[in-house]
N, C-alpha and C positions, 0 to 999 in steps of 0.2 A: 504494499500500500504506499502511495506517495505519503511524504512527511507532513505536508501541511495543505490547507484548502486551497492556497494560491497555486500550486502545482495542479491540483485536481481540476480547477476551473481554468486554468491557464489565463488567468486575469480578466477572463470574460465572465462577469457576475450576473448575466441576465437571469440564469436560474436560481441565483441566491435570494433565500426568503428574506434576509435582512433581520432575522431574529436576533442576532447578537450573542448568542450562546458561545460561539467561538472565542469572542473577545472576553466574555466573562470567565470561561474555565481556564484560559491561558496562564500558566503557572509563572511565566516571566512578564506577563504583561506586554506582549509583543503586538496585540492587535487592538486597534482601535475602530470604532465604527464611523464611517464617513458619510455625510450626506451628499450624494452626487448631484451633478445638475440635472440628471433625469428624475430627480426627486424621490430616490430610494438610498437606503442605507446599506454600504458594502464595507467589508472588512479592509482594513488599511494595515499592512504589515510593517514593522519596523524590524528590518532584517536582521540587524546586528542583536536583538533581544532573543530571537527565535533559537530554541535548542533542540528543535526537530523532535519533539517528544510525540507528535500526532494526534494530541488529545483534541485539536480543533476539527480534524477529520472524524473522529469517533463520535463525536456530539452533533455532527452537522445533520439536520434533517434533509438538507438539500443533497447530500451526498448518497445516503443510504437510509431505507427505513425497512424494519423487520417487523411485522405485526405480531407474530408469535413471540418475540422476545420481548416486546413492550406488555403484552398480554400477561405473560408470566410476571413480569417484573412489578407491574402496577396492581394486578389483581390476584397475585398469589400462585397462580398455576396457569398452564396454557389451557384457556377455556374453550369450550366447544360452543360456538356461537349459535343461538337459537334463531329462527326466522327474522324476528324483529331486531336483533342485535347485529344482523349483517347490515342494517341501515343506520341504527342509532349507536352502535357500540354497545360493549357489556355495560349493563346497568341494573341498578335494583329496583327503582321506582321512578314513575315520572309524575311530575305535578304542574299545576298552574297556580300562581299567585302573586302576592304583592306585599310590599312593606306596609305596616299599618301607621308609619310616619308619614304623613301626607305632605310634608316639605321635601322628603327624599323621594317620594313617589312623583311629585310634579317636576322635580329637577332631573330625574333618571331618564334612561332611553326607554325603559319600560316599566317594570314593576319595582325597581330600586331594591330588589333583593341581594345583590351582591354588595353593596354598600352596607346594608343592615346587617348581613351575616358577618361581615369583617368586623363591623363594630361590636356584635354580640361576642365573638371569638376574641377580640380585643379585651372586653370588659371582663370575660370569664377567665382570662389567662392562658387560653388554648394557644394564642400567639401574642408575640410582644412587637409585632411589626408586620406590615403588608407591602410586598412589591407591586406597586399600581401605576398608573399612567395619567398625567395633566397634561393640559396644553399650556405652553408659554406663549403668551401674546407679544412678548417683547421680541423673542427670535422667531415666531411663527413656526415654531416645531413642537412635536410631542416631546414630553420629558419624563421618562420612567424614574421613578425614586421610591424609597422606603418610607411609607407613612407609619408614624408611630403614635399617633392621637387620633381621636374621633375627628377633629377638625381637618386633618390632613387626609383621612380617608374620604370625607366629604367633598374636599377640594379636588379629588380625582374622579368624581361621581361622572357618569353618562358616557356613551360612546365617543370615540375619536376615529374619523374617517381618514386617518393618515398612517404611515409607518411608524414603528416604534421600536428600537432596538432593545426590548426589555431583557433579553437574556444578557446583556452586556453588563447590567447590575448586579449579577449574582456574585460578582467577586467582592461586593460590598457587604453581603449577608454575612453576619456574624461580627463585623467591624463597626457598623453604626448601630446593630441591635443586638444585645445578649439575650438569646432565648429563640425561641421558635417563630418561624415566618411563614405567612400565606404569599402565594404568587397568584397574580390574576393576568392572563394572557390569552392570545389566540392560537388556534392549534398549532401553528409553526413554533410559537414560544413554548407552549406546553411540551411538544415532541421534543425539542432542544433540550429543555431543562430536566425532563424525564431520562434523557439519554445521558446528560451531564451527572445526574445522580447515580446511575448505573456505574459510572467511571469515577465517581468521587464519594466516598463514605461520610464525609463532613456534611456535603449537601444533602445526602440521604437523611440524615439525623436532624438537620436544622429545619427543612422544608416540610411542614406537616399538613398543609392544605394547598391544593391546586384548584383554583376555580376558572373555568373555562368559558370563554366567550364563543358562541356560535358565530361563524363568519362564512359569508358568500364572497370574501375579497376585499382588499385593502387597496384603495387608490393611492397613488404615489403623491408626494406633496405637490405635485404639479396640479392636481385635482384642487386642493385648497388655495394655491395661488390663483388659479385661473378664476375660480368662483369669487375671490376678493376683487380680482381685476373687472369682472362683470358687474360687482356692486359698487365699484369705483372706489374701494378702500384699502387697496394693496399698499400704496406707497404712502398712507397717512399713519398718524401715531394711533396704534390700535391698544385699547386697554383691556379688552377682553374678547374670546372667540369661544363658543360653544356650537357643537354639532347636533345635539339634541337637548331636549328639556323645554321647559315652559308647558308642561303637559304633554299629552301623547296625541299624534305621533311626534311632535316636536318640530324645532326649527333650527336652521343654521343661523345662529346670531352673532354679530360683530358689533362692538361698542367702541367709538373713538373716545380719546381723552378730552375732547371738546363737548361730549354728552350726545353727539349724534349716533344714533342706533339703527341698524338695519337687520332685518329677520327675514328669511326665506323658509317657506314650509317642506318638510322633508319631503313630501310627494313630488316637488317640483325641482329642488336642488340634488336630489340623489341620482336623478338622470344625468345630470350634467357631470357629477364629480365621479360616478362609476365609468365614465368613459375613459378614465385614467388608471384602470385596474393594473397593478403590478403583474407582470408575466407569470411568474410561479403561482399566483392565486388562480389562474385560469385551468391550472392541471391538479389543484389541491383535491384531494379525495375526502378530507376530514371537515365535514361541514359542522358537525355537532361537538367537536372537540372531544373525541372519544377517550383520551388519556388523562383527563382531569378527574379529580374527586367529584365535581358537581359541574353540569354544564348549564349556562343560562342563555335565553334568547327571549325573542319578542313573541308574545302570544298574540299575534296581530288579529286572529279570528275572534277574539273576545273583546267585545265593545264596552266601554265604561261611559255613561252619559254625561260624566263631569270631566271627560278626556283625560283621565288618569290611566297610566298604562298597566300591563299585566304581563308577567314573565311566564315563561315556560321552563321548567328545571327537570333536568335529567340527574337523579342521583346514582353515582356509580359505586361508592364505597361506603364502608359503615361509617366512618368518620364525619362523612358529609351527611348521611341520613341521620346521625344523631345531632348534628348540629342544626338541622332543619327542624327536627322534633323538639329540640330546646327552645330555638325561636319561636315556635307555636305556643310552647308552655308558658313562655314570658310575655306573650302577648305582643310581640314585635312584628309577627308575620302572619298573613292568612294563607294558607295552602289548601288545595283540592287535590286529590289523587286522580289521575288519568290515565287511560290505557295508553301503552306506547303506540299502539296503532293508530290512535287519534292524533298524536304527536306526527307521526308518519304522514297520516293522510293531510294535516295541515302544512307540512313542510315538504311536500312530495316534489315539487318544482326543483328545490334546493337539493334534496337529497338524490334524486334521478341525475342532475347534472354533476354532482360530486362523486356518486358511486357507480357511474357506468362509463364506458367508453375509454378505459384506461390506455388500451393499445393505441387508440387514435390520438389521444392526449400526447402521448410519447413520439407518435410519428408527426405530429405536428411541430413539437419542439426538434426533432431532428432535421425536419425541413427548413427550420430557421437557422439551423446550424448551432443549436443550444444543446448543452449536456442536460440529460434527463436523469433524475435520482434513480437509483437502483431500488426498486420496491420488490420485497420478498414476502410469499405467502399472502398475497392480496386477493385471491380467490375470484368473487365474484365481480370485481371491479373491472374485469376484462369483457363483461357482457355488452353488446351493442345496443344502444337505444336511439332511434332516428331522431327524435325531438331534441334530445339532449345533444346528438351530434351536430344537428344544425346549428343550435345555439351557440355550441363550442366553435364552430367555424367562423360564425358571425363575429364573436369575441375576439378570435384570433385576428380577423379581418380588421377589427377596429383597432386592435393593438398596433398593427402594422401601420395603419392608416395614420395614427396619431404619433408613430414613431419617426415619422417624415418631418425633417426640419421645416420643408416649404409648408407642409399642412400647418404645423404648429405657428408659423408667422402669419398665415392665412386667417386662422381663427381668432387671432387677436385683433382683427381689423375692426374699426369703430362700427360700421354697420351690422356686422354679427353680433358685436357685444351689445348694441342697442336692442336687437331683436330678442336676445337673451333676456335682457333686462325686463322687457315687457311680457316675456313667457313666465319668468319666475314670480310673479306677484310678490313683488318685494314691499314689505311693511318698513316704511322710514318714518322715524320721528326724533325729536330731541329732547333729551332729558334734562329739564333744567335744574 
């Protein structure tokens, strides 16, 4: 095996998911995560520090992924998946529910359960900190950090539709917090962190909770920048940016230091920002974050007349299920158990796209001259489904279209920006 990921990828990081775990696990701190002009995070090697230990290769989810290995490590044995588990991953129970703190629920992406459960785990001493992500309005970048108080956990609330090198922060675990840690991440983050735990006993002992966010793809930072340009706020003095919140389904919200605020409904801006999906997201098979202790997503099929969100939760391990039961007992959350087949029916489009056409996905990567990850024991993922295949080809086409420099210059032309401003139904006001 090659000594490091730079030799594996031959400096073409188009298939790198940008999770940052290679930087976090490196014992000599030879890797930093750098935000490229393409709006993605990629590893930057300090050659003089590299001792060629190959840990970065071993933990990288974009190099190799073996399902049976992670099954055994996370769930205690090599599991034999039932019919519903081929789509949702191994699980104990499924729920829909929400936080009973209306302030958290109003500001969250859906039901506010991740925030509430982290606060509960902190209050009860299960954890002493949580690796979470907030958005820094000064740098216009996501900012993974270790939250140690309720207020810091709340500051990281709600979704960020932008890349975040969460795994790079695992090198700080145990230094900034003495005790146990929870991590919150997307499937790629959780894959990498679990693989890091396999290779590092200290991490295995300190990380006790893995909260996984369901994910259908992450836009590059170019998506956020383009949206700010459409709003006419990119080069202004921004004091706050939020991607969700203010009820459900929420708004992309930007506030300037002079008090001007603009908000765009999720239903409008999501179509714009998702045009900038990162290439590895197009081939990702893990929509439900199967190697977390509990997975959280938006139960969009349940409507609340007060415009408050509801979450769908997949509990996968005993520690997660016990925490959910404790949250109910303390009156912090409302949960209703549902059938896994109800979740599958509600998320069918996302699951079909993620779980089918693996061979086609790999072929499309090869056609672009991009290295594909080595996926072992993935079973039914190779099944062909026409509707998902057409969607896949369309998304690859859109990726190629927006990768063209001429196209990128064209979409920034004033007439197109003006048309998009009218389409987005922008709510503009001044906060005096």
